C-alpha positions in Angstrom: -22.0 6.0 -38.1 -20.7 2.5 -37.5 -22.3 -0.2 -35.3 -20.3 -1.7 -32.5 -20.1 -5.5 -32.9 -19.3 -6.1 -29.3 -21.8 -6.2 -26.4 -21.6 -3.6 -23.7 -20.3 -6.3 -21.2 -17.2 -6.9 -23.3 -15.4 -3.8 -22.1 -12.1 -5.5 -21.4 -9.9 -4.9 -18.4 -11.1 -2.4 -15.9 -8.8 -0.9 -13.3 -10.0 0.6 -10.1 -7.4 2.4 -8.0 -7.8 3.8 -4.5 -5.4 5.4 -2.1 -4.5 3.4 0.9 -2.8 5.6 3.4 -0.2 3.4 5.2 2.8 4.4 7.2 6.1 3.1 5.8 6.8 1.7 9.2 3.7 -0.6 9.1 4.6 -1.9 5.6 8.2 -2.4 6.6 7.2 -4.2 9.8 4.9 -6.6 7.9 7.5 -7.1 5.2 10.1 -8.0 7.8 7.7 -10.5 9.4 7.2 -12.1 6.0 10.9 -12.3 5.3 11.4 -14.0 8.7 8.6 -16.4 7.9 10.1 -17.2 4.5 13.4 -17.9 6.1 11.8 -20.2 8.7 10.0 -22.2 6.1 13.0 -22.1 3.8 11.1 -20.6 0.9 13.4 -19.5 -1.9 11.3 -16.8 -3.5 7.9 -15.3 -4.0 6.5 -13.9 -7.2 6.3 -10.5 -5.6 8.7 -8.8 -3.1 7.6 -8.9 0.6 6.8 -5.2 0.7 4.3 -5.4 -2.1 2.8 -8.6 -0.6 2.3 -6.6 2.6 0.5 -3.8 0.9 -1.8 -6.3 -1.0 -2.6 -8.1 2.3 -3.4 -4.8 4.1 -5.7 -3.7 1.2 -7.5 -7.0 1.5 -7.8 -6.9 5.2 -9.1 -3.3 5.1 -12.0 -4.9 3.2 -11.8 -2.2 0.6 -10.5 -4.5 -2.1 -11.6 -8.0 -2.9 -9.1 -10.8 -3.1 -10.0 -11.4 -6.8 -9.4 -7.8 -7.7 -6.1 -7.6 -5.9 -5.0 -10.9 -7.5 -6.0 -9.8 -11.1 -4.2 -6.5 -10.7 -1.0 -8.2 -9.6 -1.0 -11.2 -11.9 -1.4 -13.8 -9.2 -4.2 -16.2 -8.3 -6.8 -15.4 -5.7 -5.7 -18.4 -3.7 -2.2 -16.9 -3.6 -3.5 -13.7 -2.1 -5.5 -15.8 0.4 -2.4 -17.7 1.3 -0.4 -14.5 1.8 -3.1 -13.1 4.0 -3.2 -16.2 6.1 0.6 -16.3 6.4 0.8 -12.7 7.5 -2.0 -13.1 10.0 -0.3 -16.3 11.4 3.1 -14.6 11.9 1.6 -11.3 13.3 2.5 -10.6 16.9 -0.9 -9.1 17.5 -2.4 -12.6 17.0 -0.7 -13.8 20.2 -2.1 -11.2 22.5 -5.3 -12.1 24.4 
């Protein structure tokens, strides 16, 4: 029997996956909103495609996933996920209803 030289806390990368049922129409709508926003602000690119950004933002807004978890799992910073969330909320048409 050999002894482990690492502490129990040093378990490395943990991955937690969950299923987020989303209609394709919802994801496409948010991705289109993001594409329009990127065109308006003349942004050349994002590290991830608009569809994947939309799914990440919806997972964060569902409060099922923390921003830090979503950021680590997609190799971006937590502040980037926060910015994406704020951008999609700002360009959402539901925000203008009262």
